[in-house]
KOLTOR-466590 format. One record per residue (C-alpha): residue in one letter; x, y, z; residue number from 1. Coordinates in Angstrom, 1 decimal. Layout:
N
midren: a&X: X&Y: Y&Z: Z&semi: NUM
...
//
This chain:
280
midren: x&X: 0.1&Y: -0.1&Z: -0.2&semi: 1
midren: x&X: 0.7&Y: 3.3&Z: -0.9&semi: 2
midren: x&X: -0.1&Y: 6.2&Z: 1.6&semi: 3
midren: x&X: -2.2&Y: 9.5&Z: 0.4&semi: 4
midren: x&X: -1.0&Y: 12.4&Z: 1.8&semi: 5
midren: x&X: -2.5&Y: 14.2&Z: 4.4&semi: 6
midren: x&X: -1.9&Y: 17.6&Z: 3.1&semi: 7
midren: x&X: -1.9&Y: 20.4&Z: 6.0&semi: 8
midren: x&X: -0.8&Y: 23.1&Z: 3.4&semi: 9
midren: x&X: -4.3&Y: 22.3&Z: 1.4&semi: 10
midren: x&X: -6.3&Y: 21.8&Z: 4.8&semi: 11
midren: x&X: -5.0&Y: 24.8&Z: 6.2&semi: 12
midren: x&X: -5.1&Y: 27.2&Z: 3.8&semi: 13
midren: x&X: -9.4&Y: 26.4&Z: 3.5&semi: 14
midren: x&X: -9.4&Y: 27.1&Z: 7.0&semi: 15
midren: x&X: -8.1&Y: 30.6&Z: 6.8&semi: 16
midren: x&X: -10.3&Y: 31.3&Z: 4.1&semi: 17
midren: x&X: -12.9&Y: 30.1&Z: 6.4&semi: 18
midren: x&X: -11.3&Y: 32.2&Z: 9.7&semi: 19
midren: x&X: -11.1&Y: 35.1&Z: 6.9&semi: 20
midren: x&X: -14.9&Y: 35.4&Z: 6.2&semi: 21
midren: x&X: -15.3&Y: 35.1&Z: 9.8&semi: 22
midren: x&X: -13.0&Y: 38.1&Z: 10.7&semi: 23
midren: x&X: -14.8&Y: 40.4&Z: 7.9&semi: 24
midren: x&X: -18.4&Y: 39.2&Z: 9.6&semi: 25
midren: x&X: -17.0&Y: 40.3&Z: 12.6&semi: 26
midren: x&X: -15.6&Y: 43.5&Z: 11.5&semi: 27
midren: x&X: -19.4&Y: 44.5&Z: 10.5&semi: 28
midren: x&X: -20.2&Y: 44.5&Z: 14.1&semi: 29
midren: x&X: -17.5&Y: 46.7&Z: 15.0&semi: 30
midren: x&X: -15.2&Y: 43.8&Z: 16.3&semi: 31
midren: x&X: -11.4&Y: 43.6&Z: 14.9&semi: 32
midren: x&X: -9.8&Y: 40.9&Z: 16.3&semi: 33
midren: x&X: -6.5&Y: 41.4&Z: 17.9&semi: 34
midren: x&X: -3.5&Y: 39.0&Z: 18.5&semi: 35
midren: x&X: -0.6&Y: 39.9&Z: 20.8&semi: 36
midren: x&X: 2.1&Y: 37.3&Z: 20.4&semi: 37
midren: x&X: 4.9&Y: 37.8&Z: 22.7&semi: 38
midren: x&X: 9.1&Y: 36.8&Z: 21.9&semi: 39
midren: x&X: 11.5&Y: 36.7&Z: 24.7&semi: 40
midren: x&X: 15.0&Y: 36.1&Z: 23.5&semi: 41
midren: x&X: 16.4&Y: 35.3&Z: 19.9&semi: 42
midren: x&X: 16.1&Y: 32.1&Z: 19.7&semi: 43
midren: x&X: 16.2&Y: 31.3&Z: 15.4&semi: 44
midren: x&X: 13.5&Y: 29.0&Z: 15.4&semi: 45
midren: x&X: 10.8&Y: 30.6&Z: 17.6&semi: 46
midren: x&X: 11.8&Y: 34.2&Z: 15.4&semi: 47
midren: x&X: 10.6&Y: 32.1&Z: 12.6&semi: 48
midren: x&X: 7.3&Y: 30.9&Z: 14.6&semi: 49
midren: x&X: 6.5&Y: 34.4&Z: 15.4&semi: 50
midren: x&X: 7.2&Y: 36.1&Z: 12.0&semi: 51
midren: x&X: 4.9&Y: 33.6&Z: 10.3&semi: 52
midren: x&X: 2.1&Y: 33.9&Z: 13.0&semi: 53
midren: x&X: 2.2&Y: 37.8&Z: 12.3&semi: 54
midren: x&X: 2.0&Y: 37.2&Z: 8.4&semi: 55
midren: x&X: -0.6&Y: 34.8&Z: 8.9&semi: 56
midren: x&X: -2.8&Y: 37.3&Z: 11.5&semi: 57
midren: x&X: -2.6&Y: 39.6&Z: 8.3&semi: 58
midren: x&X: -3.3&Y: 37.4&Z: 5.6&semi: 59
midren: x&X: -7.1&Y: 37.2&Z: 7.6&semi: 60
midren: x&X: -7.8&Y: 40.2&Z: 8.5&semi: 61
midren: x&X: -6.6&Y: 40.0&Z: 12.4&semi: 62
midren: x&X: -4.7&Y: 42.4&Z: 14.2&semi: 63
midren: x&X: -1.5&Y: 41.7&Z: 15.2&semi: 64
midren: x&X: 1.1&Y: 43.1&Z: 17.5&semi: 65
midren: x&X: 4.4&Y: 41.4&Z: 18.2&semi: 66
midren: x&X: 6.7&Y: 42.3&Z: 21.6&semi: 67
midren: x&X: 9.6&Y: 41.6&Z: 21.4&semi: 68
midren: x&X: 11.8&Y: 41.5&Z: 24.5&semi: 69
midren: x&X: 15.5&Y: 40.9&Z: 25.3&semi: 70
midren: x&X: 16.8&Y: 37.6&Z: 26.6&semi: 71
midren: x&X: 17.6&Y: 39.0&Z: 29.8&semi: 72
midren: x&X: 14.3&Y: 40.4&Z: 30.5&semi: 73
midren: x&X: 13.4&Y: 39.6&Z: 34.1&semi: 74
midren: x&X: 10.0&Y: 37.3&Z: 35.3&semi: 75
midren: x&X: 8.5&Y: 40.7&Z: 36.6&semi: 76
midren: x&X: 9.0&Y: 42.9&Z: 33.3&semi: 77
midren: x&X: 7.3&Y: 39.7&Z: 31.4&semi: 78
midren: x&X: 4.4&Y: 39.4&Z: 33.8&semi: 79
midren: x&X: 4.0&Y: 42.9&Z: 33.9&semi: 80
midren: x&X: 3.7&Y: 42.9&Z: 30.0&semi: 81
midren: x&X: 1.0&Y: 40.1&Z: 30.2&semi: 82
midren: x&X: -1.1&Y: 41.9&Z: 32.8&semi: 83
midren: x&X: -1.3&Y: 44.8&Z: 30.4&semi: 84
midren: x&X: -2.4&Y: 42.8&Z: 27.7&semi: 85
midren: x&X: -5.0&Y: 41.2&Z: 29.7&semi: 86
midren: x&X: -6.4&Y: 44.7&Z: 30.4&semi: 87
midren: x&X: -6.3&Y: 46.1&Z: 26.7&semi: 88
midren: x&X: -9.7&Y: 45.9&Z: 24.9&semi: 89
midren: x&X: -8.2&Y: 45.4&Z: 21.2&semi: 90
midren: x&X: -6.1&Y: 42.5&Z: 22.3&semi: 91
midren: x&X: -8.5&Y: 39.1&Z: 22.5&semi: 92
midren: x&X: -5.7&Y: 36.1&Z: 22.3&semi: 93
midren: x&X: -1.9&Y: 36.4&Z: 24.1&semi: 94
midren: x&X: 0.4&Y: 34.2&Z: 23.0&semi: 95
midren: x&X: 4.0&Y: 34.0&Z: 24.7&semi: 96
midren: x&X: 6.1&Y: 31.7&Z: 22.1&semi: 97
midren: x&X: 7.8&Y: 29.0&Z: 24.2&semi: 98
midren: x&X: 10.8&Y: 28.4&Z: 25.3&semi: 99
midren: x&X: 11.4&Y: 31.0&Z: 27.7&semi: 100
midren: x&X: 14.9&Y: 31.7&Z: 28.6&semi: 101
midren: x&X: 15.9&Y: 29.6&Z: 31.8&semi: 102
midren: x&X: 15.4&Y: 32.1&Z: 34.7&semi: 103
midren: x&X: 12.0&Y: 32.6&Z: 33.9&semi: 104
midren: x&X: 9.0&Y: 30.0&Z: 34.8&semi: 105
midren: x&X: 7.0&Y: 29.2&Z: 32.1&semi: 106
midren: x&X: 4.0&Y: 27.9&Z: 34.2&semi: 107
midren: x&X: 3.9&Y: 31.2&Z: 35.7&semi: 108
midren: x&X: 4.1&Y: 32.9&Z: 32.9&semi: 109
midren: x&X: 1.2&Y: 30.7&Z: 31.2&semi: 110
midren: x&X: -0.7&Y: 31.1&Z: 34.6&semi: 111
midren: x&X: -0.8&Y: 34.9&Z: 34.4&semi: 112
midren: x&X: -2.5&Y: 35.1&Z: 30.8&semi: 113
midren: x&X: -6.6&Y: 35.8&Z: 31.3&semi: 114
midren: x&X: -8.2&Y: 32.6&Z: 31.1&semi: 115
midren: x&X: -10.3&Y: 34.3&Z: 28.2&semi: 116
midren: x&X: -7.4&Y: 35.1&Z: 25.9&semi: 117
midren: x&X: -5.7&Y: 32.1&Z: 26.2&semi: 118
midren: x&X: -5.4&Y: 30.8&Z: 22.6&semi: 119
midren: x&X: -2.8&Y: 28.4&Z: 23.2&semi: 120
midren: x&X: -4.9&Y: 26.6&Z: 25.2&semi: 121
midren: x&X: -2.1&Y: 26.0&Z: 27.6&semi: 122
midren: x&X: -3.6&Y: 27.4&Z: 31.2&semi: 123
midren: x&X: -5.0&Y: 25.0&Z: 34.0&semi: 124
midren: x&X: -8.5&Y: 26.0&Z: 33.3&semi: 125
midren: x&X: -8.4&Y: 25.1&Z: 29.6&semi: 126
midren: x&X: -6.8&Y: 21.8&Z: 30.2&semi: 127
midren: x&X: -9.3&Y: 20.6&Z: 32.6&semi: 128
midren: x&X: -12.0&Y: 21.5&Z: 30.6&semi: 129
midren: x&X: -10.2&Y: 20.1&Z: 27.9&semi: 130
midren: x&X: -10.2&Y: 17.0&Z: 30.3&semi: 131
midren: x&X: -13.7&Y: 17.2&Z: 31.6&semi: 132
midren: x&X: -15.2&Y: 17.6&Z: 28.3&semi: 133
midren: x&X: -16.4&Y: 21.6&Z: 28.8&semi: 134
midren: x&X: -15.7&Y: 24.4&Z: 26.9&semi: 135
midren: x&X: -12.0&Y: 25.6&Z: 25.8&semi: 136
midren: x&X: -9.8&Y: 26.7&Z: 24.0&semi: 137
midren: x&X: -7.9&Y: 23.6&Z: 22.2&semi: 138
midren: x&X: -4.7&Y: 23.5&Z: 22.0&semi: 139
midren: x&X: -3.1&Y: 24.4&Z: 18.5&semi: 140
midren: x&X: -1.5&Y: 21.6&Z: 17.4&semi: 141
midren: x&X: -3.5&Y: 18.8&Z: 18.3&semi: 142
midren: x&X: -6.4&Y: 20.7&Z: 17.6&semi: 143
midren: x&X: -4.9&Y: 20.9&Z: 14.2&semi: 144
midren: x&X: -4.2&Y: 17.2&Z: 13.8&semi: 145
midren: x&X: -8.1&Y: 16.5&Z: 14.4&semi: 146
midren: x&X: -9.1&Y: 19.0&Z: 12.1&semi: 147
midren: x&X: -6.8&Y: 17.3&Z: 9.8&semi: 148
midren: x&X: -8.7&Y: 13.3&Z: 10.3&semi: 149
midren: x&X: -12.3&Y: 15.3&Z: 9.9&semi: 150
midren: x&X: -11.7&Y: 17.4&Z: 6.6&semi: 151
midren: x&X: -10.1&Y: 14.2&Z: 5.2&semi: 152
midren: x&X: -13.2&Y: 12.1&Z: 6.3&semi: 153
midren: x&X: -11.4&Y: 9.9&Z: 8.4&semi: 154
midren: x&X: -13.6&Y: 8.1&Z: 11.2&semi: 155
midren: x&X: -12.2&Y: 8.5&Z: 14.7&semi: 156
midren: x&X: -15.1&Y: 6.5&Z: 16.2&semi: 157
midren: x&X: -13.9&Y: 3.1&Z: 17.9&semi: 158
midren: x&X: -10.7&Y: 3.1&Z: 16.3&semi: 159
midren: x&X: -7.5&Y: 2.4&Z: 17.9&semi: 160
midren: x&X: -5.1&Y: 5.4&Z: 18.9&semi: 161
midren: x&X: -1.8&Y: 5.1&Z: 19.8&semi: 162
midren: x&X: 0.2&Y: 8.8&Z: 20.7&semi: 163
midren: x&X: 3.6&Y: 7.9&Z: 21.2&semi: 164
midren: x&X: 4.9&Y: 11.2&Z: 23.5&semi: 165
midren: x&X: 3.4&Y: 13.0&Z: 26.7&semi: 166
midren: x&X: 4.1&Y: 16.8&Z: 26.6&semi: 167
midren: x&X: 1.8&Y: 19.0&Z: 27.7&semi: 168
midren: x&X: 1.4&Y: 20.8&Z: 24.9&semi: 169
midren: x&X: 0.8&Y: 17.8&Z: 22.1&semi: 170
midren: x&X: 0.4&Y: 14.5&Z: 23.7&semi: 171
midren: x&X: -1.9&Y: 14.8&Z: 26.5&semi: 172
midren: x&X: -4.5&Y: 16.8&Z: 24.9&semi: 173
midren: x&X: -4.1&Y: 14.9&Z: 21.6&semi: 174
midren: x&X: -4.9&Y: 11.8&Z: 23.9&semi: 175
midren: x&X: -7.8&Y: 13.8&Z: 25.6&semi: 176
midren: x&X: -9.4&Y: 15.1&Z: 21.9&semi: 177
midren: x&X: -9.3&Y: 11.7&Z: 20.7&semi: 178
midren: x&X: -10.8&Y: 10.2&Z: 23.6&semi: 179
midren: x&X: -13.8&Y: 12.8&Z: 23.3&semi: 180
midren: x&X: -14.2&Y: 11.4&Z: 19.9&semi: 181
midren: x&X: -14.8&Y: 8.1&Z: 20.9&semi: 182
midren: x&X: -11.1&Y: 6.4&Z: 20.6&semi: 183
midren: x&X: -9.8&Y: 3.9&Z: 22.7&semi: 184
midren: x&X: -6.8&Y: 5.7&Z: 23.4&semi: 185
midren: x&X: -3.0&Y: 4.5&Z: 24.7&semi: 186
midren: x&X: -0.5&Y: 6.6&Z: 25.5&semi: 187
midren: x&X: 3.5&Y: 5.8&Z: 25.2&semi: 188
midren: x&X: 7.1&Y: 7.5&Z: 25.4&semi: 189
midren: x&X: 10.4&Y: 6.7&Z: 26.0&semi: 190
midren: x&X: 9.9&Y: 4.3&Z: 28.7&semi: 191
midren: x&X: 6.8&Y: 2.5&Z: 27.2&semi: 192
midren: x&X: 8.5&Y: -1.6&Z: 26.6&semi: 193
midren: x&X: 7.7&Y: -3.3&Z: 23.5&semi: 194
midren: x&X: 7.0&Y: 0.6&Z: 22.3&semi: 195
midren: x&X: 7.0&Y: -1.1&Z: 18.2&semi: 196
midren: x&X: 4.0&Y: -3.7&Z: 19.4&semi: 197
midren: x&X: 2.2&Y: -1.0&Z: 20.6&semi: 198
midren: x&X: 2.8&Y: 0.9&Z: 17.4&semi: 199
midren: x&X: 1.7&Y: -1.8&Z: 15.2&semi: 200
midren: x&X: -2.1&Y: -1.9&Z: 17.4&semi: 201
midren: x&X: -2.7&Y: 1.7&Z: 16.1&semi: 202
midren: x&X: -5.1&Y: 2.4&Z: 13.4&semi: 203
midren: x&X: -4.4&Y: 5.9&Z: 14.2&semi: 204
midren: x&X: -0.6&Y: 6.9&Z: 15.2&semi: 205
midren: x&X: 0.5&Y: 10.0&Z: 16.4&semi: 206
midren: x&X: 3.9&Y: 10.7&Z: 16.7&semi: 207
midren: x&X: 5.2&Y: 13.3&Z: 19.0&semi: 208
midren: x&X: 8.0&Y: 12.7&Z: 20.6&semi: 209
midren: x&X: 10.7&Y: 14.9&Z: 18.7&semi: 210
midren: x&X: 13.4&Y: 12.3&Z: 18.2&semi: 211
midren: x&X: 14.1&Y: 12.3&Z: 14.2&semi: 212
midren: x&X: 12.7&Y: 9.4&Z: 12.3&semi: 213
midren: x&X: 11.8&Y: 7.1&Z: 15.5&semi: 214
midren: x&X: 9.1&Y: 5.5&Z: 14.1&semi: 215
midren: x&X: 9.9&Y: 3.1&Z: 11.2&semi: 216
midren: x&X: 7.8&Y: 1.8&Z: 8.8&semi: 217
midren: x&X: 8.0&Y: -2.1&Z: 10.7&semi: 218
midren: x&X: 6.3&Y: -0.1&Z: 13.7&semi: 219
midren: x&X: 3.3&Y: 0.5&Z: 11.5&semi: 220
midren: x&X: 0.0&Y: -1.1&Z: 11.0&semi: 221
midren: x&X: -1.1&Y: -2.3&Z: 7.6&semi: 222
midren: x&X: -3.5&Y: 0.9&Z: 6.7&semi: 223
midren: x&X: -2.9&Y: 2.7&Z: 9.6&semi: 224
midren: x&X: -3.5&Y: 6.8&Z: 9.5&semi: 225
midren: x&X: 0.2&Y: 8.5&Z: 10.8&semi: 226
midren: x&X: 0.5&Y: 11.6&Z: 11.8&semi: 227
midren: x&X: 3.5&Y: 13.0&Z: 11.9&semi: 228
midren: x&X: 4.0&Y: 16.0&Z: 14.8&semi: 229
midren: x&X: 7.7&Y: 16.2&Z: 14.7&semi: 230
midren: x&X: 9.9&Y: 18.7&Z: 13.4&semi: 231
midren: x&X: 13.7&Y: 17.7&Z: 13.7&semi: 232
midren: x&X: 16.6&Y: 19.5&Z: 11.8&semi: 233
midren: x&X: 19.3&Y: 16.9&Z: 11.1&semi: 234
midren: x&X: 22.3&Y: 18.5&Z: 9.2&semi: 235
midren: x&X: 22.3&Y: 22.1&Z: 8.1&semi: 236
midren: x&X: 18.9&Y: 22.0&Z: 6.0&semi: 237
midren: x&X: 17.4&Y: 19.3&Z: 5.9&semi: 238
midren: x&X: 14.1&Y: 18.8&Z: 8.2&semi: 239
midren: x&X: 12.3&Y: 15.3&Z: 9.2&semi: 240
midren: x&X: 9.9&Y: 14.3&Z: 11.6&semi: 241
midren: x&X: 9.3&Y: 11.7&Z: 14.1&semi: 242
midren: x&X: 8.4&Y: 8.9&Z: 11.7&semi: 243
midren: x&X: 10.8&Y: 7.4&Z: 8.9&semi: 244
midren: x&X: 8.6&Y: 8.5&Z: 6.1&semi: 245
midren: x&X: 9.4&Y: 6.5&Z: 3.5&semi: 246
midren: x&X: 8.9&Y: 3.5&Z: 4.9&semi: 247
midren: x&X: 5.7&Y: 4.4&Z: 6.4&semi: 248
midren: x&X: 4.4&Y: 5.4&Z: 3.3&semi: 249
midren: x&X: 4.8&Y: 1.6&Z: 2.5&semi: 250
midren: x&X: 2.5&Y: 0.5&Z: 5.5&semi: 251
midren: x&X: 0.0&Y: 3.5&Z: 6.2&semi: 252
midren: x&X: -3.1&Y: 4.7&Z: 4.5&semi: 253
midren: x&X: -2.8&Y: 8.5&Z: 5.2&semi: 254
midren: x&X: 0.0&Y: 10.0&Z: 5.9&semi: 255
midren: x&X: 1.4&Y: 13.6&Z: 6.8&semi: 256
midren: x&X: 4.3&Y: 14.9&Z: 5.2&semi: 257
midren: x&X: 7.1&Y: 16.9&Z: 7.4&semi: 258
midren: x&X: 7.2&Y: 19.9&Z: 6.5&semi: 259
midren: x&X: 3.9&Y: 20.4&Z: 5.1&semi: 260
midren: x&X: 1.4&Y: 18.3&Z: 7.1&semi: 261
midren: x&X: 0.6&Y: 19.4&Z: 10.9&semi: 262
midren: x&X: 2.8&Y: 22.5&Z: 11.3&semi: 263
midren: x&X: 0.5&Y: 24.8&Z: 9.2&semi: 264
midren: x&X: -2.7&Y: 23.4&Z: 10.7&semi: 265
midren: x&X: -1.2&Y: 24.5&Z: 14.2&semi: 266
midren: x&X: -0.9&Y: 28.2&Z: 12.6&semi: 267
midren: x&X: -4.3&Y: 27.7&Z: 11.2&semi: 268
midren: x&X: -5.8&Y: 26.9&Z: 14.3&semi: 269
midren: x&X: -4.5&Y: 29.6&Z: 16.1&semi: 270
midren: x&X: -5.9&Y: 32.4&Z: 13.9&semi: 271
midren: x&X: -9.2&Y: 30.5&Z: 14.5&semi: 272
midren: x&X: -9.1&Y: 30.6&Z: 18.5&semi: 273
midren: x&X: -8.0&Y: 34.2&Z: 17.9&semi: 274
midren: x&X: -11.3&Y: 34.4&Z: 16.0&semi: 275
midren: x&X: -13.4&Y: 32.4&Z: 18.5&semi: 276
midren: x&X: -12.1&Y: 34.8&Z: 21.2&semi: 277
midren: x&X: -12.8&Y: 38.1&Z: 20.0&semi: 278
midren: x&X: -16.4&Y: 36.3&Z: 19.2&semi: 279
midren: x&X: -16.7&Y: 35.5&Z: 22.9&semi: 280
//
């Protein structure tokens, strides 16, 4: 079997068009959705992400402002900025780009963002609401994965899903979102025994472990849907996922490429969350 491509670029473009129309409708009511992105330090990857998010906002008509702070910014200074943005009526969503410098506590920063502006979906209240099934902002990357499945017409109900990775940003919320859609979910990680055997049980396999090409074709069930969240730089230019694409594509029915799979969906979902925050 040769896998079909889950084209994140194409589906994200369609989502952006939906968001653009929603923004236009809100503007007719006198509401311009606004997103503030805060970047501390000069991490090259973070700078690229922030630039892409700002550009995406401009394309759909969302007001966007980027606050670039030096790496030596104190935690108190950062918290003061977030409190100002919490009280700024032009801003409906606040995103603090991670990772932060070591002297700043990520949890304290996330906890300071107003719940109604937490468009990343990282606050304890949003996470708790996700777990119990109440209204919340879904974390952008797992939400993007779910939309990829839905827009492609892949049925989740009753399927065996395996998530490799247990991060608060992707692995755990991904498992909760699949569970809410009636999948039977297993979470695996670096200490899972017989990882290959666990993966081979999956109808839907989500790789979010951060290790280049760790999941190989022999770990994949014939006909499985494979979603590769990883993006790893190998050498100077090559980007690869957590899945060995060539061997996995021989077994899977659907697979996301890297790049061009989950990445574009993450930004599309951020736009979607910002518009939802403005609507609320």
